[in-house]
N, C-alpha and C positions, 0 to 999 in steps of 0.2 A: 607351431614348428618345436621338430627336434634337433637337438647335436648332441654330438654324441663327443666326448674331450677323453685323451686317455689319460690315464690315470696317474703313469711315474710312477708306478712301484707302490701307490695308495690303494689301501683297502676301499673297495667298493664302496657307498652310502646309498644308503634305499633313498628311493624317487616315485615321487608318485605318481602315479596312472597317468601320462597324457589325454588331456580334457574336463582333467579334476582340475577347481581353484579351491582356495581355503575356504572356513566353511563361514568365512566373514565375509567371504564374496560372493557366496554362493546363495542365489533366492531359486525354488520351485513352486512356481505354480504359486507366487506370492509376491507381496509388494514390494518394493526397501521400505516405503514405511513402516508396514508389516514387521519384518523383519527386522527393523533396528527396535521396534518398542518394545520386542523378545529379548531383546541382549540388553537394554537400559538397565533392567531391574538390578541385573549382575553386580554382587560390591564386590568392586577391587579394594585388593587392599597390597601396602608394601610395609615387610619387613627387612627394616636396620639391621647388618651384623653389629657385632660390638667396635671392630674398628675405623666402621664407615659415623658410628656413631660420636668415637672418638675425632675424624677427621671433621666431620661435623662442627664439634665444638670448637676444637680448633682457630676453627673459619672463621668464626664468630668469638674469637677471644682476639683474632688478630686488627679484624676492624678496627679493634676503636685505639688500637695502638698506637705509639704518636713515633716519627723517627727524630733522632736526633741531630737536627740537619747540622751542629758545629761537628758531629764527628763525620760524617757522612761527607761536608765541606774539608776536613782536615785529612781524609782520604784522596777527596780528587787534586788537593792541592799536590801532597804527596808524590802521587801515581806522574800527573803533571809534573812533579819536578823530578824525576826518576829514583825518588826518597821511599819511598813504600819499600817497607825490611818483608815478606812472608818467613815466618819461626815453621818449619816443615816440622821441627818436631812438636813443637804444639799441633801442628795441623792433624799428626799423625798421633798424637795421642786422645784427642777426642772424635777421628773413628773409629780409634780402637773401643772409648768408649762407648761408642752410641752404635760399633756394635754388638757389645755383652750385653747393651739396652736391647735391642731388638731380638736377641735368641734369647733373650730373660735370664741373665745372668747378671748378677751383680756388683 
């Protein structure tokens, strides 16, 4: 079934001719077990970027991190009492430090 959708000013992308599926679903003159056996010998590899490795390492170390339950309870009580104080200047300073670190500045 062919459906035409207006592109709303976006560039047209190439489309596969109708009647053709992807290479993994097409079998011409062979059984599905033959097709599976020819593709099972391929080596699949994954390469992680440095950023992905850093995120993976950070998630490993945070799993063993302990939560300071006393501090959590103090914050919870301060929020409930309405006495929790937010230091906007401190937050802004830390955000600027983080921005500098993300941009590679010291």
